[in-house]
N, C-alpha and C positions, 0 to 999 in steps of 0.2 A: 953332573950338575955341580957348579962351583959353590963353595961356601965361603963365607967370611966370618971373622970373629968379632964379637963385641965384648969389650971388657966391662965387667960389672964392678964398679968401684967399691960398692958397699961390701960385697962378699969376696972380692978379689979372685974371681974365676972368669973364664971365657965362655960365652954362649955362642954356639954355632947356629947361624941362621942362613937360609938360602940366599944366594946372591941375586936371583931373579924372582919376581913374584910368581905365584902359581900360574899354571898354563891358562886357566880359564880367565884370568885377570889381564892377560895380554890383549890389548885392543886389536892387534892385527889378527890374532887367532879368533877373536870374537867376530870380527867382520867376515872372515873366511867361513866360519861356522854358520853364520847367519845366511850367507850366500848359498852355501851347500844345503842348509835346511829348507830354504825357500824353494829350491828346485825339487824337493821330495815328491810333490804331487806329480810333476812332469815325469820323474823317473818311474813312479808307480804306474802311470798310464802307459809308458813305453814298455815296462815289464809285462803289464796285462796284455797289451797288443801282441808282444812277442810270444807269450805263452798261448794266447788264443790262436795265433797263426800256426804255431807248432801243433796244437791240438787238432786244428782243422786238417793240417797236412797228414797227421797220423790217421785221422778218420778216413780221409780219401785213400790212403795207402791200404787201409784195412778193407776197403771195398773191392780191391783187385785180388785176383786169385793168388794164392801163396806160391804156386808153381811157376809163376811168371818171373822172368829175370828182373833184377833190380833196376837196370837201366831202362827197360821197357815200362816199368811202373812209374819211374820218374818222368818219363816222356808223356805218359797218359795223364798223370797228375798235372803236368804243365799244360796239356791240352784243356783240361778241365778249368784251370785258372784262367787261361786265355779266353775260353768261352764265357766264363763268368765276367771277365772284364768287358767283353763285347756285348754281353747280355743276350747273345744269340748263338745257336749251334745248329748247323745244317738247315738254316732257314726258320728254325723254331725258337721261341723265347726260351732262355735258359737262365737259371739262377743256381747258386751254389747248393740250395736246398734240394734241387732236382738231380743232383749228381748221383745219388744212390739208385734212382729209378732209371737213369740213362747211362749207367756205367758200361753196360754191354755194348751200347752204341759207340762209346769211345774206344773200347777194346777192339771192336770190329774195324773201326776206322784206322786204328793203329796198325793192325795186321794187314789191312788193305794197302796202306802206305809203305809198310816195311815187311814184305813177305819173307818168310823163312823157308817155305816149301814151294818153290816154283821151279819145276823141272822142265828145262827146255823151253821156257816161256820168255817173252820179252820183258816180263816183270821180275825176272830173276835178279837177286841182289848181288850175284857174283859175276865177275868178268868171264866171258867165254874163252879168253886167252889164258886164264889162270890155270895152273896145274891142279889136278884134283887131290893131290896129296904131296907131302914133303919128299917122299922117296920115289916118286914116279914122274915121268915126263909127259904122261897122258894129260891132254888138256880137256877142259870141260866141253869145248866145241866138238871134239871127237865123239863124246858120249851123246851129246844132244843130236848131232847129225845122224848117228846110227839109230838112235831111238825114234827119230821123226820119220826116217825113210825105211 
């Protein structure tokens, strides 16, 4: 901050005073501060919605089994949010408050759509031409065809 000197004629010494007025007296700052302060309510509402949404997300994640992989949990929570937006799931009315009572239904539908244990079935998530391991050339189709016949 720059200072300038004022010579006091009576006592013959200099008085250092600030070159600019204090910050709160600057009209540009006052206008910017007023604009910022007037948006305080809108910012508070946004923060409330953000924390409420995060809280709801954490509650839905807590409904799911802890042994379930994270990507599966995220997919099921997205299914719950989608059903909430449509207000229906499997032909029945659905609201976010019913998520706890119908969470098993969402889990069952997720595993039906994304099977992890489908041996030699058409619903298998793996390609039949894929090798069964990194160090072998045996393909999954060889195991499936031997197991079925």
